[in-house]
KELO-629651 format. One record per residue (C-alpha): residue number from 1; x, y, z. Coordinates in steps of 0.02 Angstrom, whole numbers, m for minus. Each point is the difference from the previous one (the first is absolute). Layout:
% residues N
  num       X       Y       Z
  NUM       X       Y       Z
...
This chain:
% residues 353
  num       X       Y       Z
    1    6103    4447    5282
    2     163      33      91
    3      m6     m78     173
    4      82     m61     157
    5     m64    m159      76
    6      m3    m150     113
    7     m85    m169     m12
    8     m78     m88     148
    9     125    m141     m22
   10     147     118      30
   11     m68     118     131
   12    m163      62      75
   13      52     183      m5
   14      62     126    m126
   15     190      19       6
   16     104     146     m60
   17      95    m121    m112
   18    m160     m32     m96
   19      31     164     m91
   20     141     m73    m104
   21    m105     m28    m156
   22      51    m181     m24
   23     m74    m170      37
   24     m96      56     154
   25     m81     140     m99
   26     m63    m122    m129
   27     m64    m116     137
   28    m106     138      74
   29     m72      45    m169
   30     m30    m180     m52
   31     m65     m71     163
   32     m82     147      90
   33     m44     145    m115
   34     m49     m81    m165
   35    m118    m130      74
   36     m92     138      94
   37       5     148    m118
   38      45     m67    m171
   39    m169     m81     m25
   40     m79     170     m22
   41     100      36    m158
   42     m37     m91    m162
   43     145     m95     m80
   44      95      74    m145
   45     m47      72    m119
   46    m167      37      83
   47      37     175      63
   48     121       6     147
   49     162     m50     m84
   50     114    m109     106
   51     m94     m41     160
   52      66     109     142
   53     150      55    m102
   54      96     162      31
   55    m118      87    m121
   56    m172     m49     m63
   57     m64      34    m175
   58    m186      40       2
   59    m105     m31    m153
   60    m184      m4     m48
   61     m41     152     106
   62    m173      72     m38
   63     m16     174     m76
   64      12     147     118
   65     126     100      99
   66     135     m91      99
   67      m2      33     188
   68     155     m34     104
   69      26       5     188
   70     131     m48     129
   71      m3     m18     189
   72      94     m72     148
   73     m66     m92     153
   74      80       3     172
   75    m146     m49     111
   76      33     m56     179
   77     m45    m135      46
   78       9     m98    m162
   79    m154    m103      46
   80    m155      80      74
   81    m186     m41      19
   82     m75     m11    m173
   83     160       6    m101
   84     189       9     m15
   85     134      94     m95
   86     m23    m108    m155
   87    m186      33     m18
   88      31     182      42
   89     132      21    m136
   90    m105     m74    m139
   91    m161      87      54
   92      81     169      24
   93      79      m6    m173
   94    m154     m55     m97
   95    m106     124      98
   96     110     145     m53
   97     m34     m53    m179
   98    m186     m28      29
   99     m34     176      63
  100      65      79    m160
  101    m119    m114     m95
  102     130    m130     m52
  103     m17    m187      m1
  104     160     m78      69
  105      92    m108    m127
  106     168     m43      80
  107     100      25     159
  108     182      m2      49
  109      48     m51     176
  110     167      25      88
  111      44     m64     173
  112     132      72     116
  113      30    m134     131
  114      97       8     161
  115     129    m134      32
  116     m78    m130     115
  117    m179      27     m61
  118     m97    m164      22
  119     m27     m92    m163
  120    m170     m57      63
  121     m55     181      15
  122      67      38    m174
  123    m103    m145     m70
  124    m152      66      91
  125      22     172     m78
  126      27     m75    m172
  127    m160    m100      16
  128     m96     157      47
  129      75      94    m147
  130     m50    m138    m120
  131    m177     m13      67
  132     m30     187      m4
  133      76      21    m173
  134    m118    m134     m66
  135    m146      86      88
  136      48     164     m82
  137      31     m77    m170
  138     173      78      m5
  139     144    m124     m18
  140     173      30      73
  141     110      m3    m155
  142     170      58      62
  143      91      47     160
  144     153     m13     108
  145      59     m59     171
  146     139      77     103
  147      70     m46     171
  148      76     125     122
  149      91     m24     165
  150     m92     m33     161
  151     m85     159      59
  152      m2      75    m175
  153    m179     m33     m52
  154    m106     m42     153
  155     m44    m169     m74
  156     m72      38    m170
  157     m38     150    m111
  158     m90     m11    m168
  159      10     115    m150
  160    m127     m15    m141
  161     m44      73    m168
  162    m159     m23     m99
  163     m55      25    m179
  164    m182      24     m50
  165    m105      63    m144
  166    m125     143      12
  167    m143     m31    m124
  168     m31     129    m133
  169    m119     136      59
  170      42     m16     186
  171      70     160      73
  172      13      27     187
  173      81     142      98
  174     m25     140     124
  175     m23     123    m143
  176    m161     m88     m52
  177     m85      20     170
  178    m147     121      m4
  179    m118      82     127
  180    m144    m118      39
  181     104    m158     m20
  182     m39    m134     128
  183     134     m76     113
  184     m20    m189       5
  185      92    m114     122
  186       2    m189     m25
  187      m6     m51     183
  188      59      19     181
  189     164      92      27
  190     148     m31     115
  191       1    m190       1
  192     176     m23     m67
  193      86     123     114
  194     m83     m66     156
  195      34    m182     m49
  196     186      33     m27
  197      16     105     158
  198     m87    m132     107
  199     119    m134     m65
  200     152     111      23
  201     m41      49     178
  202     m80    m164      54
  203    m166      86      36
  204    m149    m117       9
  205    m174      70     m31
  206    m163     m85      45
  207     m33     m22    m186
  208     153     m29    m110
  209      21     139    m129
  210      64     m68    m166
  211      85      97    m137
  212    m105      40    m153
  213     148     m32    m117
  214     m67     m56    m169
  215      22      33    m187
  216    m127     128     m60
  217       6     m25    m188
  218    m173     m77     m16
  219     m76     131     115
  220      75     145     m96
  221     m57     m77    m165
  222    m177     m16      69
  223      m4     185      45
  224      67      50    m171
  225    m124    m111     m91
  226    m148      66      98
  227      51     182       8
  228      79      18    m172
  229      63     175     m38
  230     m78      59     162
  231     142     m79     100
  232     124     142      20
  233     129     m58     129
  234      44    m153     105
  235     126     m38     136
  236      42    m140     122
  237      23      91     166
  238     155     m85      72
  239     129      95     104
  240     m82     153      78
  241    m169     m83     m21
  242    m156      79     m70
  243      52     170      67
  244     159       6    m104
  245     m86     m57    m160
  246    m139     129      11
  247     115     141      55
  248     116     m33    m146
  249    m147      m4    m121
  250     m69     164      67
  251     168      86     m20
  252      43     m75    m170
  253    m174      32     m72
  254     m27     169      80
  255    m167     m51      75
  256     m88      m5     167
  257     m65    m168      60
  258    m135     m18     131
  259       2    m170      87
  260    m129     m61     127
  261      81     m93     145
  262    m154    m104      41
  263       0     m72    m176
  264     179     m64       8
  265      m5    m186      42
  266     116     m54     142
  267      m9    m172      80
  268     m39       1     186
  269     164     m89      41
  270     101     127     m99
  271     m91     146      80
  272      30     m71     175
  273     184     m31     m38
  274      24     176     m67
  275     m83      74     154
  276     112    m105     112
  277     158      48     m93
  278     m45     182     m33
  279      m9     m20    m189
  280    m115      81    m127
  281     m72    m135    m116
  282      10     125    m143
  283     191      m6       0
  284      21    m188      30
  285      62    m100    m150
  286    m107    m110    m111
  287      56    m128    m129
  288    m164     m58     m75
  289    m109     154     m16
  290     m47     109    m147
  291     m57     181       2
  292     m74      73    m159
  293     m63     170     m57
  294    m149     m25    m116
  295    m117     123     m84
  296    m169      22      83
  297     m94     m84    m142
  298     114    m154       4
  299      16     m16     189
  300    m148    m116      31
  301      54    m123    m134
  302     181       1      60
  303     m51     m24     182
  304    m113    m146     m47
  305     144     m80     m95
  306     111      17     153
  307    m129     m80     113
  308     m25    m148    m116
  309     184     m45      14
  310      61    m103     149
  311     128     135      43
  312    m127     141      m6
  313    m148     m70      95
  314      11     142     128
  315      34     138    m126
  316     m71     172      37
  317     m21     173     m74
  318      94     103     130
  319       3     176     m73
  320       8     112    m151
  321     101     136     m86
  322     m71     160      71
  323      95     129    m102
  324     158      57     m89
  325     151      98      53
  326       6     m50     184
  327     118    m149      m8
  328     m63     m70     164
  329    m103    m139      79
  330    m137      44     125
  331     m65    m136     115
  332    m176      14      69
  333      24     m83     169
  334    m120    m113      94
  335     m18     137     131
  336     m67     119    m131
  337     157     105     m20
  338     122      23    m143
  339     188     m23      m6
  340     134      m4    m132
  341      77    m166     m50
  342     182      35     m34
  343     141     m98     m79
  344      91     m92     142
  345     172      73      39
  346      79    m173      m1
  347     m37    m182      35
  348     m87     m28     166
  349      28    m186     m29
  350     168     m32     m86
  351      46    m164     m87
  352    m183     m32     m41
  353      26     m51    m182
């Protein structure tokens, strides 16, 4: 791992000079990063190569196709009810693997730090990364740290990459979706976006809304095990919310989806916040939800599997694929009408992940 660093004995903040690649770099790795993240990687020659080296050598991977993903995280604020940028970075990366049917095997993690960033906050983020990586069963095996001048990074940005393995026989994609497929949702939507917005703007609600940020690997595996070949497509509806995920699916798969608004779970606090702020819960970001398209004959088993998992206790069947060729999503509203659910033009809530 190439890094810049500071030890508590020298300074309580990140300095630009910590990017020199010398003694301070090694101090950060030895005293801050390795004790927190290195424990998730077995010692040589057990599979990760040199712990947190510039490159990791992965061995003993199970049979199947290799899945690879990358992402960046620029959330503001860095700490919010229910999570922080560290938990968000790990969860978001393993979730992108999970929804293509892959089990996460290894992560890379790179920090871009602003000069003057508090070392205490960096330790707090590292601890969250380590805890979430262990929860997800996906060790951080390599990475990097860079420092930029004051004002160049708004505190801290994180870039990640993840490697996973898709078991033989698992094939998911918009092209597999068929008329009659059920639309399953693992739980209430909008929690993450509202939690981050409330922390950013200093808005206090009667009941605190916490982010749903969580790794979804176990949940996705439960759906695949229960639904088998009947599971056709999965997605974690993050930026753009449920609306963006379903609109993209409809366009990519050339199908029409019919979704029933009254079946979509939304917590009372989230609904009240959205009404107050003029937001549609359908477009508000999530970081711990799963939406799946499952054949009609596998839907009951897949839904039951979702509900048995702690992250899917409030799962619901919210709609179905009503036809081919339309490339659209139709919402049956609570008032008894119908409206199109379209892909959002842009981010209503920027810096959300």
